[in-house]
C-alpha atoms as one frame of an Amber mdcrd trajectory, in Angstrom:
protein
  80.351 -42.849 -23.298  77.722 -42.276 -26.019  75.531 -44.921 -24.389  75.823
 -43.025 -21.061  74.891 -39.837 -22.624  71.884 -41.323 -24.316  70.754 -42.854
 -21.058  70.947 -39.482 -19.333  69.074 -37.803 -22.081  66.393 -40.363 -21.947
  65.788 -39.734 -18.234  63.359 -36.951 -17.601  65.260 -33.803 -16.433  64.127
 -32.375 -13.139  63.050 -29.064 -14.756  60.445 -30.775 -16.973  58.977 -32.491
 -13.856  58.708 -28.994 -12.275  57.053 -27.638 -15.314  54.516 -30.396 -15.414
  53.643 -29.822 -11.786  53.291 -26.125 -12.352  51.051 -26.671 -15.403  48.873
 -29.105 -13.393  48.595 -26.528 -10.459  47.687 -23.829 -12.904  44.989 -25.989
 -14.512  43.469 -26.799 -11.115  43.471 -23.102 -10.252  41.809 -22.179 -13.538
  39.130 -24.838 -12.963  38.518 -23.482  -9.546  38.224 -19.912 -10.888  35.871
 -21.159 -13.604  33.643 -22.883 -10.981  33.783 -19.662  -8.828  32.697 -17.595
 -11.775  29.835 -19.989 -12.668  28.703 -19.803  -8.844  28.794 -15.997  -9.082
  26.864 -15.993 -12.274  24.189 -18.252 -10.792  24.021 -15.999  -7.626  23.606
 -12.960  -9.835  20.765 -14.652 -11.711  19.075 -15.606  -8.504  19.679 -12.012
  -7.078  18.025 -10.564 -10.266  15.006 -12.738  -9.781  14.745 -11.872  -6.143
  15.025  -8.215  -6.908  12.389  -8.427  -9.656  10.029 -10.149  -7.239  10.596
  -7.547  -4.622   9.934  -4.765  -7.129   6.617  -6.315  -7.893   5.825  -6.642
  -4.166   6.816  -2.947  -3.489   4.517  -1.863  -6.383   1.706  -3.913  -5.033
   2.154  -2.486  -1.447   2.405   1.076  -2.821  -0.760   0.573  -4.739  -2.604
  -0.822  -1.695  -1.233   2.054   0.490  -2.366   4.633  -2.099  -5.854   3.103
  -2.280  -6.183   2.918   1.512  -5.038   6.618   1.739  -7.757   7.641  -0.798
 -10.399   5.717   0.934  -9.407   7.150   4.355  -9.364  10.703   2.824 -12.883
  10.244   1.357 -14.142   8.948   4.752 -12.532  11.886   6.661 -14.005  14.319
   4.109 -17.453  12.768   4.383 -17.244  12.785   8.157 -16.342  16.479   8.246
 -19.158  17.287   5.799 -21.680  15.444   8.023 -20.341  17.138  11.133 -20.624
  20.488   9.394 -24.200  19.619   8.271 -25.090  18.652  11.863 -23.585  21.834
  13.161 -25.679  23.888  10.725 -28.772  22.061  11.613 -28.152  22.534  15.367
 -27.558  26.300  14.855 -30.718  26.474  12.875 -32.594  24.600  15.584 -31.149
  26.877  18.242 -32.188  29.966  16.311 -35.669  28.551  15.816 -36.057  27.767
  19.569 -34.816  31.354  20.484 -37.489  32.813  18.161 -40.138  30.633  19.575
 -39.188  31.724  23.135 -39.354  35.230  22.178 -42.596  34.737  20.139 -41.049
  35.715  16.829 -41.539  34.051  13.526 -39.005  34.394  10.711 -40.247  33.202
   7.371 -36.908  33.871   5.735 -35.251  30.768   7.459 -36.628  27.611   5.967
 -37.369  24.567   8.136 -34.979  21.599   7.552
């Protein structure tokens, strides 16, 4: 009888086999989670690099846009000034022609 009991105790009980399987499954799951976390970390690092590059590009485009806006503003201002100058010269020329037609001379208006 003692021999029979010793033999039965030496055999692995089913509960121990179940626990070993459970531990193995948990180890596999932990390894998968660790790999997923590593992938997420790598993706986060890549995203950070991409956002930094995008920030630099946006800053560069903003600077270019602001420069173009200033140049266009200067050109428009110069064109308006030139147009005003031409308009003043035309009015002066018209007034001079009117005086010439009527035989008047106005020394107060200088020649351009």
